BALOSE-313396 format. One record per residue: residue number from 0; residue in three letters; chain; x, y, z of N, C-alpha, C in turn. Coordinates in pm, 1 decimal. Each point is the difference from the previous one (the first is absolute). Last residue first. Example, Ala and Ser with C-alpha at 12.3 -4.5 7.8 and 13.67 -1.06 7.14 Angstrom:
<recs>
{1, ser, A, {1285.0, -225.0, 708.0}, {82.0, 119.0, 6.0}, {-77.0, 109.0, 73.0}},
{0, ala, A, {29.0, -572.0, -7.0}, {-89.0, 119.0, 0.0}, {90.0, 120.0, 0.0}},
</recs>
This chain:
<recs>
{64, unk, A, {-3495.9, -3400.9, -6730.1}, {-157.3, 50.5, -16.9}, {-38.8, -53.5, 164.7}},
{63, unk, A, {416.9, -143.9, -255.6}, {-37.7, 124.7, 91.9}, {-108.3, 109.0, 63.4}},
{62, unk, A, {109.7, -424.3, -292.3}, {14.6, -53.0, 153.9}, {17.5, 169.8, 86.1}},
{61, unk, A, {-84.6, -94.2, -487.1}, {-127.2, 31.2, 74.6}, {24.0, 0.8, 139.6}},
{60, unk, A, {226.5, -13.1, -476.9}, {-1.9, 96.3, 115.1}, {-57.0, -9.3, 72.0}},
{59, unk, A, {97.3, -366.2, -318.0}, {-144.7, 79.4, -57.3}, {39.0, 176.4, 103.3}},
{58, unk, A, {297.0, -384.0, 114.7}, {10.9, 34.5, -132.1}, {-80.5, 121.8, -49.0}},
{57, unk, A, {-126.1, -247.4, 417.4}, {120.2, 102.0, -47.1}, {39.6, 68.9, -63.5}},
{56, unk, A, {-360.3, -303.2, -14.3}, {-31.2, 57.0, 46.6}, {118.9, 151.8, 35.8}},
{55, unk, A, {107.9, -443.0, -206.6}, {-117.1, 75.3, -61.4}, {-62.9, 151.8, -0.7}},
{54, unk, A, {241.0, -299.9, 330.1}, {122.7, 78.1, -65.9}, {-83.8, 77.4, -105.5}},
{53, unk, A, {-274.7, -296.1, 312.1}, {56.1, 165.9, 12.5}, {127.9, 10.2, -70.6}},
{52, unk, A, {-232.5, -373.9, -130.5}, {-69.6, 131.9, -17.8}, {34.3, 128.1, 90.8}},
{51, unk, A, {284.0, -374.6, 0.7}, {-25.4, 52.7, -139.7}, {-68.4, 57.6, -36.0}},
{50, unk, A, {68.6, -179.5, 446.5}, {36.5, 120.7, -51.7}, {2.1, 17.1, -148.6}},
{49, unk, A, {-381.5, -137.7, 264.5}, {69.3, -81.5, -73.1}, {91.1, 68.6, -56.9}},
{48, unk, A, {-227.2, -66.6, 524.4}, {-40.8, 133.2, -95.0}, {165.4, -78.9, -99.7}},
{47, unk, A, {-339.0, -178.4, 446.5}, {155.8, 46.8, -76.0}, {-57.9, 18.8, -128.0}},
{46, unk, A, {-195.7, -77.3, 561.0}, {-32.7, 101.3, -143.5}, {101.6, -20.4, -17.4}},
{45, unk, A, {-227.2, -272.3, 380.7}, {150.7, 24.3, -63.2}, {-28.8, 81.7, -120.0}},
{44, unk, A, {-343.5, -163.4, 259.1}, {75.9, 56.4, 101.1}, {140.0, 71.6, -55.5}},
{43, unk, A, {-388.3, -195.2, -286.2}, {-42.8, 99.0, 105.9}, {113.9, 68.1, 98.7}},
{42, unk, A, {212.2, -234.9, -409.3}, {-126.3, -46.8, 105.7}, {-32.0, 126.9, 27.0}},
{41, unk, A, {282.9, 5.2, -481.6}, {-1.2, -53.5, 101.1}, {-119.6, -10.9, 112.5}},
{40, unk, A, {124.0, 384.8, -400.0}, {-66.2, -190.0, 18.6}, {78.3, 19.1, 184.9}},
{39, unk, A, {-201.9, 451.3, -317.6}, {91.3, -53.5, 113.5}, {-32.2, -163.1, 9.6}},
{38, unk, A, {104.3, 454.3, -408.3}, {-56.7, -127.6, 40.1}, {48.1, -71.4, 163.4}},
{37, unk, A, {-34.7, 591.1, -208.3}, {60.2, -152.9, 15.6}, {-65.6, -142.1, 76.4}},
{36, unk, A, {-262.4, 424.6, -99.8}, {132.0, 18.2, -52.5}, {100.8, -85.8, -14.8}},
{35, unk, A, {-431.4, -4.9, 221.2}, {-6.1, -70.3, -117.4}, {162.3, 55.3, -109.4}},
{34, unk, A, {-190.7, 176.1, 444.7}, {-71.0, 94.3, -56.9}, {36.9, -136.4, -178.2}},
{33, unk, A, {143.2, -172.6, 413.5}, {-85.1, 18.8, 60.9}, {-136.2, 30.5, -163.5}},
{32, unk, A, {510.0, -21.1, -21.0}, {-60.5, -148.9, 18.7}, {-135.9, 7.3, 36.4}},
{31, unk, A, {218.3, 414.7, 47.6}, {39.0, -41.4, -154.2}, {-56.7, -164.3, 27.1}},
{30, unk, A, {38.9, 132.8, 445.3}, {-92.6, 121.5, -69.6}, {-21.5, -60.8, -183.4}},
{29, unk, A, {327.2, -226.4, 214.5}, {-134.6, -39.4, 82.3}, {-102.3, 92.1, -53.8}},
{28, unk, A, {453.1, 122.7, -38.5}, {-11.5, -77.0, -119.5}, {-156.1, -81.2, 80.0}},
{27, unk, A, {140.1, 320.5, 215.3}, {-21.3, 97.6, -126.6}, {-30.7, -131.0, -95.2}},
{26, unk, A, {88.1, -93.6, 455.3}, {-99.7, 68.2, 0.0}, {-2.9, 31.4, -124.9}},
{25, unk, A, {410.6, -73.6, 86.9}, {-129.5, -116.5, 17.3}, {-108.5, 62.1, -35.4}},
{24, unk, A, {378.1, 288.1, -142.7}, {-18.3, -54.3, 105.2}, {-160.3, -117.5, -43.1}},
{23, unk, A, {446.8, 127.8, -352.4}, {-170.7, 85.5, 52.4}, {-42.6, -87.1, 150.1}},
{22, unk, A, {364.5, -121.1, -378.4}, {-2.8, 157.1, 51.2}, {0.4, 57.0, 46.7}},
{21, unk, A, {-21.5, -419.3, -201.0}, {-103.6, 107.7, -84.5}, {91.7, 138.1, 134.5}},
{20, unk, A, {145.3, -422.7, 108.4}, {14.5, -8.6, -136.4}, {-63.4, 163.7, -41.4}},
{19, unk, A, {-129.8, -132.3, 404.6}, {182.4, 33.4, -16.9}, {38.2, 29.7, -134.0}},
{18, unk, A, {-479.9, -122.9, 104.5}, {46.8, 100.1, 50.1}, {189.8, 82.6, -51.5}},
{17, unk, A, {-107.6, -446.0, -53.4}, {-103.8, 20.6, -105.7}, {27.7, 151.2, 56.6}},
{16, unk, A, {126.4, -232.6, 325.6}, {90.9, -40.8, -122.9}, {-6.5, 86.4, -143.8}},
{15, unk, A, {-333.4, -36.1, 423.1}, {99.2, 58.2, 25.7}, {112.8, 44.4, -156.2}},
{14, unk, A, {-411.5, -314.0, -25.3}, {-0.2, 142.1, -5.0}, {95.3, 84.5, 20.8}},
{13, unk, A, {79.7, -430.7, -184.0}, {-49.2, -24.4, 111.9}, {-37.7, 182.5, -26.0}},
{12, unk, A, {161.5, -316.7, -401.4}, {25.4, 73.8, 125.4}, {-43.5, 34.8, 80.3}},
{11, unk, A, {38.3, -294.3, -492.0}, {-98.8, 38.0, 70.4}, {97.0, 24.8, 163.5}},
{10, unk, A, {102.8, -95.8, -539.6}, {26.3, -47.4, 110.2}, {-59.4, 82.4, 70.7}},
{9, unk, A, {-172.7, -104.6, -451.0}, {106.5, 16.9, 95.7}, {4.5, 14.1, 133.6}},
{8, unk, A, {-274.9, -258.7, -477.6}, {34.7, 107.9, 133.7}, {105.3, -7.3, 44.9}},
{7, unk, A, {-206.5, -91.4, -486.4}, {79.1, -36.7, 50.4}, {-29.1, 70.2, 145.3}},
{6, unk, A, {-379.8, -180.4, -282.5}, {52.8, 95.4, -9.1}, {152.3, 37.6, 136.4}},
{5, unk, A, {-238.8, -440.6, -276.9}, {-58.2, 56.5, 72.8}, {128.8, 90.9, 20.7}},
{4, unk, A, {-59.5, -341.3, -298.5}, {-70.9, 120.4, -27.9}, {-5.8, 80.8, 121.6}},
{3, unk, A, {357.7, -375.0, -15.0}, {28.7, 145.6, -95.4}, {-130.3, 95.8, -45.1}},
{2, unk, A, {3.8, -343.2, 263.2}, {92.8, 23.0, 94.9}, {23.9, 123.9, -92.2}},
{1, unk, A, {-497.0, -312.3, 30.3}, {141.8, -29.7, -121.9}, {97.8, 104.5, 87.7}},
{0, unk, A, {-359.1, -267.4, 270.7}, {-7.1, 148.7, -98.6}, {158.3, 9.3, -92.0}},
</recs>
């Protein structure tokens, strides 16, 4: 597949760093992923979240919810 056709992928971080980045608890990150508010990547044992997606969420003012 041509690299130019793929969507850019940001750095992915574990739940603990995602929570730290948004100033919320890890449980909040997990709930948001379960509700489809953010995308969960990784494996069954290791959840990862895209920093670009988290930044967009924070910019929208959702991190305090």
